[in-house]
C-alpha positions as CSV (number, residue, x, y, z in Angstrom):
1,M,4.5,29.9,4.1
2,S,2.3,27.8,6.8
3,G,-1.2,26.8,6.5
4,R,-1.9,29.6,8.9
5,E,-0.4,32.3,6.5
6,H,-2.6,30.9,3.9
7,G,-6.0,31.0,5.9
8,W,-6.3,27.3,6.7
9,G,-4.1,27.1,10.3
10,G,-6.4,25.2,12.4
11,L,-8.2,23.2,10.4
12,G,-7.6,19.6,11.4
13,W,-8.5,16.5,8.7
14,E,-12.3,16.3,9.8
15,G,-12.8,20.0,9.2
16,W,-12.5,18.9,5.3
17,K,-15.4,17.7,5.7
18,D,-17.2,21.0,7.3
19,L,-18.4,22.8,4.6
20,D,-19.9,25.6,7.0
21,L,-16.1,25.3,8.4
22,V,-14.5,25.8,5.3
23,R,-16.8,28.3,3.7
24,R,-16.0,30.9,6.7
25,L,-12.6,30.3,6.7
26,L,-12.6,31.5,2.8
27,A,-14.8,34.3,3.4
28,E,-12.1,35.8,6.0
29,G,-9.3,35.1,3.4
30,A,-8.5,31.2,3.1
31,D,-6.3,30.5,-0.2
32,P,-8.6,28.4,-2.4
33,E,-5.9,27.8,-4.3
34,E,-3.1,26.6,-2.2
35,W,-3.0,24.8,1.6
36,R,0.8,25.3,2.2
37,D,4.0,24.8,1.2
38,G,3.2,24.7,-2.2
39,L,0.1,22.3,-1.7
40,R,-3.1,22.8,-3.2
41,A,-6.2,22.9,-0.6
42,L,-8.2,21.1,-3.5
43,H,-6.5,18.1,-3.3
44,R,-6.4,17.6,0.5
45,A,-10.3,18.3,0.6
46,A,-10.5,15.6,-2.4
47,L,-8.7,12.8,-0.4
48,L,-10.3,14.0,2.8
49,G,-13.1,16.0,2.8
50,A,-16.8,15.8,1.9
51,P,-18.2,16.0,-1.7
52,E,-19.5,19.6,-0.6
53,V,-16.8,20.6,0.3
54,V,-14.7,19.7,-3.0
55,A,-17.1,21.5,-5.0
56,E,-16.8,24.4,-2.6
57,L,-13.0,24.9,-3.2
58,A,-13.4,23.1,-6.9
59,V,-15.7,26.5,-8.4
60,R,-13.0,28.8,-6.6
61,V,-9.8,27.6,-8.6
62,A,-8.7,29.0,-11.3
63,D,-7.4,25.2,-12.6
64,V,-9.7,22.1,-11.0
65,D,-6.9,20.1,-12.8
66,G,-4.1,22.1,-11.5
67,A,-1.3,19.7,-10.3
68,E,0.5,18.8,-7.1
69,N,3.8,16.5,-7.5
70,G,2.7,15.2,-11.2
71,V,-1.5,14.5,-10.4
72,T,-4.9,16.1,-10.1
73,A,-7.1,16.3,-7.2
74,L,-9.3,13.8,-9.3
75,W,-6.9,11.4,-9.5
76,E,-6.5,12.2,-5.3
77,A,-9.8,11.4,-4.9
78,V,-10.0,8.2,-7.4
79,F,-6.6,6.7,-5.9
80,A,-7.9,7.1,-2.8
81,G,-10.9,5.5,-3.3
82,R,-13.1,8.5,-2.6
83,A,-15.7,8.2,-5.5
84,D,-18.1,10.5,-4.1
85,N,-15.3,12.8,-4.3
86,A,-14.3,12.2,-8.0
87,R,-17.5,12.7,-9.0
88,A,-18.4,16.2,-7.3
89,L,-14.7,16.9,-9.5
90,A,-16.0,15.7,-12.6
91,A,-19.4,17.6,-12.2
92,V,-17.3,21.3,-12.5
93,G,-15.1,19.8,-15.3
94,A,-12.2,17.7,-14.0
95,D,-11.1,15.6,-16.9
96,P,-11.2,12.0,-16.1
97,W,-9.1,10.8,-18.9
98,R,-6.2,13.3,-18.7
99,P,-2.8,10.6,-18.3
100,Q,-0.8,11.7,-14.9
101,L,1.7,9.1,-13.6
102,A,2.7,6.8,-16.1
103,G,0.4,7.4,-18.9
104,W,-2.3,6.2,-16.5
105,S,-5.5,8.6,-16.3
106,P,-8.2,8.5,-12.8
107,G,-10.5,7.3,-15.1
108,R,-8.5,4.6,-16.8
109,L,-7.3,3.4,-13.2
110,S,-10.3,3.6,-11.7
111,L,-11.3,0.9,-14.4
112,A,-9.3,-1.6,-12.3
113,G,-10.9,-0.6,-8.9
114,P,-14.6,-0.9,-7.5
115,T,-16.0,1.7,-9.3
116,P,-15.2,0.7,-13.0
117,G,-18.5,2.6,-14.1
118,L,-17.6,5.6,-12.3
119,F,-16.9,7.2,-15.6
120,A,-18.5,7.5,-18.9
121,R,-15.4,6.2,-21.1
122,P,-15.6,7.9,-24.6
123,A,-14.9,5.4,-27.5
124,T,-11.6,6.8,-27.9
125,E,-10.3,6.0,-24.3
126,P,-8.8,2.8,-24.1
127,G,-9.9,0.4,-21.6
128,L,-7.6,-2.4,-19.1
129,T,-5.0,-4.2,-21.1
130,P,-5.8,-7.9,-20.8
131,A,-3.1,-8.6,-18.4
132,E,-4.1,-5.2,-16.8
133,A,-7.7,-6.5,-15.9
134,A,-6.1,-9.8,-15.1
135,T,-3.8,-7.9,-12.6
136,A,-6.9,-6.1,-11.3
137,T,-9.1,-9.6,-10.8
138,E,-6.2,-10.8,-8.6
139,G,-5.5,-7.6,-7.2
140,R,-9.0,-7.0,-5.9
141,R,-9.8,-11.1,-4.9
142,L,-6.4,-11.4,-3.2
143,V,-6.8,-8.2,-0.7
144,A,-10.5,-9.7,0.2
145,A,-8.9,-12.9,0.9
146,L,-6.3,-11.8,3.6
147,G,-9.1,-9.2,5.0
148,D,-8.3,-6.4,7.4
149,L,-5.2,-7.5,9.3
150,W,-3.6,-5.7,12.0
151,T,-0.3,-5.9,10.5
152,E,1.9,-3.2,13.3
153,G,5.0,-5.3,14.1
154,L,4.5,-7.6,11.5
155,G,7.4,-9.3,9.2
156,L,7.1,-11.3,6.3
157,A,9.5,-12.7,3.8
158,C,7.3,-13.8,0.4
159,V,9.3,-16.1,-1.5
160,A,7.8,-17.4,-5.1
161,G,8.9,-21.5,-5.9
162,I,9.7,-22.7,-3.1
163,D,7.6,-24.6,-0.3
164,A,7.5,-24.1,3.2
165,D,9.9,-27.1,3.8
166,E,12.4,-26.0,1.2
167,A,12.4,-22.4,3.3
168,V,13.3,-23.8,6.3
169,R,16.3,-25.9,5.3
170,R,17.7,-22.9,3.2
171,L,17.4,-20.9,6.8
172,E,18.9,-23.7,8.9
173,A,16.1,-23.5,10.9
174,T,14.8,-26.4,13.1
175,P,10.9,-27.1,13.3
176,T,10.0,-26.9,16.6
177,E,6.7,-26.0,18.8
178,L,5.9,-22.6,20.5
179,P,6.2,-22.7,24.0
180,E,3.2,-20.7,24.2
181,E,0.0,-19.6,21.9
182,P,1.1,-16.5,19.6
183,G,0.0,-13.7,21.2
184,E,0.7,-14.7,24.6
185,F,4.3,-15.6,23.7
186,A,4.8,-12.6,21.8
187,Y,4.3,-10.4,25.3
188,E,5.1,-12.6,27.8
189,Y,8.5,-13.8,26.2
190,D,11.5,-11.1,26.2
191,F,11.4,-9.7,22.5
192,D,15.2,-10.9,21.3
193,E,14.1,-14.2,22.1
194,T,11.2,-14.3,20.2
195,L,13.0,-13.1,17.2
196,S,14.3,-16.9,16.9
197,Y,11.2,-17.8,16.0
198,V,9.3,-17.6,12.5
199,G,6.2,-19.7,11.2
200,V,6.5,-21.0,7.6
201,T,3.6,-21.8,4.9
202,T,3.4,-23.4,2.0
203,V,0.9,-21.5,-0.4
204,P,-0.1,-21.5,-4.4
205,G,3.3,-20.2,-5.7
206,G,5.4,-20.6,-3.3
207,C,5.8,-20.0,0.7
208,V,5.1,-17.1,3.3
209,V,7.5,-17.1,6.7
210,T,6.1,-15.0,9.0
211,Q,7.0,-13.3,12.5
212,P,3.1,-11.9,13.7
213,W,5.2,-9.6,16.6
214,G,8.9,-8.7,14.9
215,Y,11.0,-8.1,11.6
216,M,12.8,-11.4,11.8
217,P,12.2,-12.5,7.9
218,Q,12.9,-9.5,5.7
219,T,16.2,-9.2,7.6
220,P,19.4,-9.8,4.9
221,R,20.6,-12.7,5.2
222,A,17.2,-14.1,5.9
223,L,16.3,-12.7,2.1
224,V,19.5,-13.7,0.4
225,R,19.4,-17.7,1.3
226,L,15.6,-17.6,0.7
227,T,15.5,-15.9,-2.5
228,A,18.9,-18.4,-4.3
229,G,17.4,-19.1,-7.5
230,T,14.4,-17.0,-7.0
231,Y,12.8,-13.5,-6.0
232,G,11.0,-12.4,-3.1
233,Y,9.2,-9.6,-1.2
234,G,10.4,-8.8,2.4
235,V,8.3,-6.4,4.7
236,Y,8.3,-5.1,7.2
237,C,5.7,-3.3,8.8
238,N,7.5,-0.8,11.6
239,P,5.2,0.5,14.4
240,K,7.6,3.5,14.2
241,S,7.8,4.7,10.9
242,G,5.4,2.7,9.0
243,D,5.5,-0.5,6.2
244,Q,9.2,-1.5,4.6
245,G,10.0,-3.7,1.9
246,S,12.7,-4.7,0.6
247,I,13.0,-6.9,-3.4
248,V,15.4,-9.8,-3.8
249,R,16.3,-11.5,-6.9
250,D,18.7,-14.7,-6.8
251,G,20.2,-13.3,-3.4
252,R,20.9,-9.4,-4.5
253,Y,18.9,-6.1,-3.6
254,E,17.0,-5.0,-6.4
255,G,14.9,-2.5,-4.0
256,S,15.4,-1.6,-0.4
257,D,13.8,1.1,2.0
258,L,10.7,1.1,0.0
259,H,7.1,1.6,0.3
260,P,4.5,-1.4,0.0
261,G,1.1,0.2,-0.3
262,G,2.3,3.4,-0.5
263,G,1.7,5.4,-3.6
264,P,3.0,5.9,-6.7
265,D,5.6,8.6,-7.5
266,V,6.6,10.3,-10.8
267,D,8.8,7.7,-11.9
268,S,6.9,4.4,-11.4
269,S,6.4,2.3,-14.3
270,P,2.7,1.9,-15.3
271,E,3.1,-1.4,-13.6
272,D,4.0,0.2,-10.3
273,V,1.4,2.3,-10.5
274,L,-1.4,-0.1,-11.0
275,A,0.2,-2.4,-7.9
276,A,-0.2,1.0,-6.0
277,Y,-3.5,1.7,-6.2
278,L,-4.8,-2.0,-6.2
279,Y,-2.7,-2.5,-2.7
280,R,-3.1,0.7,-1.3
281,H,-2.8,0.5,2.5
282,H,-2.2,-3.2,1.9
283,A,1.4,-3.8,2.6
284,P,0.9,-7.7,3.0
285,A,-0.8,-8.2,-0.3
286,Y,1.6,-5.9,-1.8
287,A,4.2,-8.3,-0.9
288,C,2.3,-11.7,-1.7
289,A,0.9,-10.2,-5.2
290,F,4.6,-9.4,-6.2
291,A,6.1,-12.7,-5.5
292,G,3.6,-14.3,-7.5
293,L,1.8,-15.9,-4.4
294,R,-1.9,-16.6,-4.4
295,L,-3.4,-16.5,-1.1
296,D,-6.8,-17.9,-0.4
297,G,-6.8,-16.5,3.3
298,P,-4.7,-14.8,6.1
299,R,-3.1,-17.8,8.1
300,A,-0.1,-17.5,5.9
301,V,0.6,-14.3,7.4
302,T,-1.1,-14.5,10.8
303,G,-0.9,-17.9,11.6
304,P,-1.2,-20.4,12.8
305,P,1.3,-21.7,9.7
306,D,2.3,-25.0,8.1
307,V,5.6,-25.1,10.6
308,W,7.3,-23.0,13.4
309,A,10.7,-23.1,13.6
310,V,13.7,-21.6,15.4
311,L,16.6,-20.1,13.4
312,P,20.4,-20.6,14.3
313,D,22.1,-18.2,16.1
314,R,23.4,-15.5,13.4
315,D,23.9,-12.2,12.6
316,W,20.6,-11.6,10.5
317,W,21.4,-8.6,9.2
318,E,24.4,-9.8,7.5
319,R,23.9,-10.2,3.9
């Protein structure tokens, strides 16, 4: 059934913040349990709404810990960084310590985020392991170091264990200079011509190959050549279809059509769930972290790089 058939028709994303509107729709028969197509209204409110709306819906549902795609509304609030909504749900009985994806509970996951004191932790509940705590600390540091990036159209290859000179050699590229400043170059030159230019920068742990305006660093031929004897993560922030990722190890694809910076799913490992939480909406940071790169700023991603290089004329989509 549609949102209209469940009484939520016409309620946009901002509407979940309007307590008077939500109350009116509920009084007119909106279903507090279901928003549409089996998706829960409380989950939408936890993600998008105001705490007052969350509280209003939470007391109307049969089970405040009812699941959607394996997670509760409280999980959605914690994962989205909505501490206000998480508190509202906990106040009406939602269980912070209920295991959900890969054994993580909302409460334990919150220990890795910006509000580790969000819930009182019972003595029986484990905290983060030393490895998880270290991963969380580095994740917060890396996201802060990169800052708020404009990523639309950005292509990256994050490669462990090689420097910029070695990356240029593996790509059979030629060091060069851009004919214009990067911003002007991307818009004043033919797109196909700009695709042959990449920036390469040595960083702690390896190197980053970047193209702020195109997808070339994450093409199969580039990733296969760059990862011989090592591994890396390629990203293209596609303006049309969102962030696309690939894992390549020693020249062999281990994963493609991935969604760096997106959410985990029911098949995710514990490590994947933690990484998804730490790097939500931060695809470049996710790629860097996967390759073990410890950037101290955004220059390797946004430029200027250590070296610009022009790629040879090849079929870069061939593996």
